[in-house]
BADOVEX-129453 format. One record per atom (N, C-alpha, C): chain; residue in one letter; x, y, z; atom name. Coordinates in Angstrom, 2 decimals, decimal comma. Each point is the difference from the previous one (the first is absolute). Layout:
BEGIN
REC / kette / rest / px / py / pz / atom
REC / A / A / X / Y / Z / CA
...
END
This chain:
BEGIN
REC / kette / rest / px / py / pz / atom
REC / A / M / -18,61 / 6,60 / 0,07 / N
REC / A / M / 0,29 / -1,12 / 0,87 / CA
REC / A / M / -1,21 / -0,92 / 0,02 / C
REC / A / S / 0,23 / -1,27 / 0,02 / N
REC / A / S / -1,09 / -0,97 / -0,03 / CA
REC / A / S / -0,83 / 0,05 / 1,28 / C
REC / A / E / -1,31 / -0,13 / -0,17 / N
REC / A / E / -0,87 / -0,02 / 1,17 / CA
REC / A / E / 0,14 / -1,30 / 0,78 / C
REC / A / Q / 0,41 / -1,07 / -0,67 / N
REC / A / Q / 0,17 / -1,29 / 0,66 / CA
REC / A / Q / 1,26 / -0,03 / 0,86 / C
REC / A / H / 1,00 / 0,77 / -0,33 / N
REC / A / H / 1,26 / 0,01 / 0,72 / CA
REC / A / H / 0,45 / 1,44 / 0,28 / C
REC / A / P / -0,79 / 0,74 / 0,77 / N
REC / A / P / 0,32 / 1,42 / 0,20 / CA
REC / A / P / 1,28 / 0,25 / 0,79 / C
REC / A / N / 0,46 / -0,99 / 0,80 / N
REC / A / N / 1,19 / 0,20 / 0,81 / CA
REC / A / N / 1,26 / -0,60 / -0,62 / C
REC / A / D / -0,08 / -0,48 / -1,22 / N
REC / A / D / 1,14 / -0,62 / -0,65 / CA
REC / A / D / 0,42 / 0,83 / -1,21 / C
REC / A / P / 1,01 / 0,87 / 0,17 / N
REC / A / P / 0,42 / 0,86 / -1,12 / CA
REC / A / P / 0,64 / -0,77 / -1,14 / C
REC / A / L / 0,36 / -1,27 / 0,23 / N
REC / A / L / 0,64 / -0,81 / -1,04 / CA
REC / A / L / -0,99 / -0,86 / -0,77 / C
REC / A / H / -1,25 / 0,03 / 0,40 / N
REC / A / H / -1,00 / -0,84 / -0,68 / CA
REC / A / H / -0,10 / 0,38 / -1,48 / C
REC / A / G / 0,16 / -1,01 / -0,85 / N
REC / A / G / -0,13 / 0,22 / -1,43 / CA
REC / A / G / 1,27 / 0,48 / -0,69 / C
REC / A / I / 1,06 / 0,17 / 0,76 / N
REC / A / I / 1,27 / 0,45 / -0,59 / CA
REC / A / I / 0,95 / -1,19 / -0,06 / C
REC / A / K / 0,52 / -0,26 / -1,18 / N
REC / A / K / 0,90 / -1,13 / -0,19 / CA
REC / A / K / 1,41 / 0,36 / 0,47 / C
REC / A / L / 0,73 / -1,02 / 0,42 / N
REC / A / L / 1,38 / 0,20 / 0,45 / CA
REC / A / L / 0,85 / 0,64 / -1,10 / C
REC / A / A / -0,23 / -0,40 / -1,23 / N
REC / A / A / 0,75 / 0,57 / -1,12 / CA
REC / A / A / -0,24 / 1,50 / -0,10 / C
REC / A / E / -1,23 / 0,44 / 0,21 / N
REC / A / E / -0,31 / 1,43 / -0,04 / CA
REC / A / E / 0,71 / 0,74 / 1,12 / C
REC / A / I / 0,07 / -0,62 / 1,17 / N
REC / A / I / 0,68 / 0,62 / 1,14 / CA
REC / A / I / 1,49 / 0,19 / -0,30 / C
REC / A / V / 0,63 / -1,06 / -0,50 / N
REC / A / V / 1,44 / 0,07 / -0,29 / CA
REC / A / V / 0,27 / 1,02 / -1,11 / C
REC / A / Q / -0,81 / -0,01 / -1,03 / N
REC / A / Q / 0,18 / 0,96 / -1,10 / CA
REC / A / Q / -0,16 / 1,43 / 0,49 / C
REC / A / Y / -0,97 / 0,24 / 0,86 / N
REC / A / Y / -0,20 / 1,34 / 0,56 / CA
REC / A / Y / 1,23 / 0,43 / 0,81 / C
REC / A / L / 0,48 / -0,89 / 0,87 / N
REC / A / L / 1,14 / 0,34 / 0,85 / CA
REC / A / L / 1,27 / 0,25 / -0,82 / C
REC / A / V / 0,21 / -0,78 / -1,04 / N
REC / A / V / 1,17 / 0,21 / -0,86 / CA
REC / A / V / -0,12 / 1,34 / -0,72 / C
REC / A / A / -1,19 / 0,32 / -0,47 / N
REC / A / A / -0,21 / 1,29 / -0,68 / CA
REC / A / A / 0,18 / 1,16 / 0,98 / C
REC / A / E / -0,46 / -0,18 / 1,22 / N
REC / A / E / 0,05 / 1,05 / 1,02 / CA
REC / A / E / 1,42 / 0,22 / 0,54 / C
REC / A / Y / 0,71 / -1,08 / 0,30 / N
REC / A / Y / 1,28 / 0,09 / 0,69 / CA
REC / A / Y / 1,20 / -0,42 / -0,85 / C
REC / A / G / -0,19 / -0,87 / -0,96 / N
REC / A / G / 1,12 / -0,58 / -0,74 / CA
REC / A / G / 0,57 / -1,17 / 0,78 / C
REC / A / W / 0,73 / -0,87 / -0,70 / N
REC / A / W / 0,53 / -1,20 / 0,65 / CA
REC / A / W / 0,98 / 0,33 / 1,12 / C
REC / A / E / 0,88 / 0,97 / -0,22 / N
REC / A / E / 1,02 / 0,29 / 1,00 / CA
REC / A / E / -0,62 / 0,48 / 1,32 / C
REC / A / E / -0,92 / 0,94 / -0,09 / N
REC / A / E / -0,66 / 0,52 / 1,21 / CA
REC / A / E / -0,88 / -1,08 / 0,64 / C
REC / A / L / -0,64 / -0,80 / -0,82 / N
REC / A / L / -0,84 / -1,08 / 0,53 / CA
REC / A / L / 0,87 / -1,00 / 0,78 / C
REC / A / G / 1,19 / -0,29 / -0,51 / N
REC / A / G / 0,93 / -0,87 / 0,69 / CA
REC / A / G / 0,50 / 0,57 / 1,31 / C
REC / A / K / 0,06 / 1,32 / 0,09 / N
REC / A / K / 0,39 / 0,65 / 1,25 / CA
REC / A / K / -1,14 / -0,03 / 1,02 / C
REC / A / R / -1,21 / 0,19 / -0,48 / N
REC / A / R / -1,15 / 0,05 / 0,89 / CA
REC / A / R / -0,40 / -1,39 / 0,50 / C
REC / A / I / 0,12 / -1,00 / -0,88 / N
REC / A / I / -0,32 / -1,38 / 0,36 / CA
REC / A / I / 1,24 / -0,82 / -0,35 / C
REC / A / K / 0,73 / -0,38 / 1,00 / N
REC / A / K / 1,30 / -0,64 / -0,22 / CA
REC / A / K / -0,16 / -1,49 / -0,31 / C
REC / A / I / -0,40 / -0,28 / -1,25 / N
REC / A / I / -0,07 / -1,38 / -0,47 / CA
REC / A / I / 0,70 / -0,07 / -1,36 / C
REC / A / N / 0,68 / -1,10 / -0,23 / N
REC / A / N / 0,85 / -0,13 / -1,19 / CA
REC / A / N / -0,76 / 0,10 / -1,31 / C
REC / A / C / -1,28 / -0,37 / -0,02 / N
REC / A / C / -0,72 / 0,07 / -1,27 / CA
REC / A / C / -0,13 / 1,44 / -0,50 / C
REC / A / F / 0,23 / 0,98 / 0,87 / N
REC / A / F / -0,02 / 1,41 / -0,41 / CA
REC / A / F / 1,41 / 0,57 / -0,16 / C
REC / A / R / 1,02 / -0,75 / 0,42 / N
REC / A / R / 1,36 / 0,53 / 0,01 / CA
REC / A / R / 0,93 / -0,63 / -1,03 / C
REC / A / S / -0,21 / -1,25 / -0,33 / N
REC / A / S / 0,91 / -0,72 / -0,88 / CA
REC / A / S / -0,71 / -0,42 / -1,28 / C
REC / A / N / 0,31 / 0,67 / -1,11 / N
REC / A / N / -0,64 / -0,25 / -1,30 / CA
REC / A / N / -1,53 / -0,05 / 0,10 / C
REC / A / P / -0,62 / 1,05 / 0,49 / N
REC / A / P / -1,44 / -0,04 / 0,22 / CA
REC / A / P / -0,80 / 0,04 / -1,30 / C
REC / A / T / -1,04 / -0,79 / -0,02 / N
REC / A / T / -1,00 / 0,04 / -1,07 / CA
REC / A / T / -1,36 / -0,18 / 0,66 / C
REC / A / I / -1,03 / 0,42 / -0,69 / N
REC / A / I / -1,35 / -0,19 / 0,51 / CA
REC / A / I / -0,27 / -1,49 / 0,19 / C
REC / A / K / 0,34 / -0,79 / -1,01 / N
REC / A / K / -0,29 / -1,43 / 0,03 / CA
REC / A / K / 0,69 / -0,70 / 1,17 / C
REC / A / S / 1,31 / 0,25 / 0,17 / N
REC / A / S / 0,72 / -0,67 / 1,09 / CA
REC / A / S / -0,49 / 0,48 / 1,36 / C
REC / A / S / -0,35 / 1,26 / 0,10 / N
REC / A / S / -0,52 / 0,53 / 1,27 / CA
REC / A / S / -1,34 / -0,64 / 0,34 / C
REC / A / L / -0,87 / -0,13 / -0,99 / N
REC / A / L / -1,30 / -0,62 / 0,24 / CA
REC / A / L / 0,16 / -1,45 / 0,43 / C
REC / A / T / 0,90 / -0,72 / -0,65 / N
REC / A / T / 0,24 / -1,40 / 0,37 / CA
REC / A / T / 0,42 / -0,10 / 1,45 / C
REC / A / F / 0,94 / 0,84 / 0,42 / N
REC / A / F / 0,48 / -0,02 / 1,38 / CA
REC / A / F / -1,11 / 0,41 / 0,97 / C
REC / A / L / -0,70 / 1,08 / -0,30 / N
REC / A / L / -1,01 / 0,52 / 0,93 / CA
REC / A / L / -1,17 / -0,96 / 0,17 / C
REC / A / R / -0,35 / -0,74 / -1,04 / N
REC / A / R / -1,10 / -0,96 / 0,10 / CA
REC / A / R / 0,36 / -1,18 / 0,90 / C
REC / A / K / 1,29 / -0,28 / 0,13 / N
REC / A / K / 0,45 / -1,13 / 0,81 / CA
REC / A / K / 0,44 / 0,41 / 1,41 / C
REC / A / T / 0,07 / 1,30 / 0,25 / N
REC / A / T / 0,57 / 0,49 / 1,26 / CA
REC / A / T / -0,96 / 0,98 / 0,67 / C
REC / A / P / -0,87 / -0,51 / 0,86 / N
REC / A / P / -1,03 / 0,86 / 0,62 / CA
REC / A / P / 0,54 / 1,22 / 0,75 / C
REC / A / W / 1,12 / -0,12 / 0,72 / N
REC / A / W / 0,50 / 1,14 / 0,76 / CA
REC / A / W / 0,46 / 1,13 / -0,93 / C
REC / A / A / 0,57 / -0,36 / -1,14 / N
REC / A / A / 0,45 / 1,02 / -0,96 / CA
REC / A / A / -1,20 / 0,65 / -0,67 / C
REC / A / R / -0,99 / -0,82 / -0,36 / N
REC / A / R / -1,21 / 0,54 / -0,62 / CA
REC / A / R / -0,69 / 0,99 / 0,94 / C
REC / A / E / -0,03 / -0,33 / 1,27 / N
REC / A / E / -0,63 / 0,88 / 0,99 / CA
REC / A / E / 0,71 / 1,36 / 0,04 / C
REC / A / K / 1,32 / 0,00 / -0,06 / N
REC / A / K / 0,76 / 1,26 / -0,01 / CA
REC / A / K / -0,32 / 0,83 / -1,24 / C
REC / A / V / -0,10 / -0,66 / -1,15 / N
REC / A / V / -0,31 / 0,68 / -1,25 / CA
REC / A / V / -1,41 / 0,59 / 0,06 / C
REC / A / E / -0,94 / -0,76 / 0,51 / N
REC / A / E / -1,38 / 0,48 / 0,11 / CA
REC / A / E / -0,10 / 1,19 / 0,95 / C
REC / A / K / 0,73 / -0,05 / 1,10 / N
REC / A / K / -0,02 / 1,12 / 0,96 / CA
REC / A / K / 0,58 / 1,27 / -0,62 / C
REC / A / L / 1,10 / -0,14 / -0,75 / N
REC / A / L / 0,58 / 1,17 / -0,67 / CA
REC / A / L / -0,98 / 0,56 / -1,02 / C
REC / A / Y / -0,66 / -0,86 / -0,73 / N
REC / A / Y / -0,98 / 0,44 / -0,99 / CA
REC / A / Y / -1,14 / 0,79 / 0,67 / C
REC / A / I / -0,52 / -0,51 / 1,09 / N
REC / A / I / -1,09 / 0,69 / 0,71 / CA
REC / A / I / 0,46 / 1,37 / 0,49 / C
REC / A / R / 1,22 / 0,07 / 0,54 / N
REC / A / R / 0,53 / 1,30 / 0,46 / CA
REC / A / R / 0,21 / 0,95 / -1,18 / C
REC / A / S / 0,35 / -0,54 / -1,14 / N
REC / A / S / 0,30 / 0,82 / -1,18 / CA
REC / A / S / -1,22 / 0,59 / -0,65 / C
REC / A / I / -1,14 / -0,66 / 0,10 / N
REC / A / I / -1,20 / 0,49 / -0,70 / CA
REC / A / I / -0,84 / 0,93 / 0,87 / C
REC / A / K / 0,34 / 0,12 / 1,27 / N
REC / A / K / -0,79 / 0,88 / 0,88 / CA
REC / A / K / 0,40 / 1,43 / -0,13 / C
END
């Protein structure tokens, strides 16, 4: 963990890495159940999910929270 940001577990981790990890960990179907957003439920792809999450702060926050819970 970075000494400059000791309280930020997401420091240095790209959104793409987070989404790829969650897809590998849960799969699209389970991810869509855990976070009820269409980018995970209807024809999901990494690219389309990233586009949506970058434009939608509330959805990105949910994804980041799931990621933090998943890596602990």
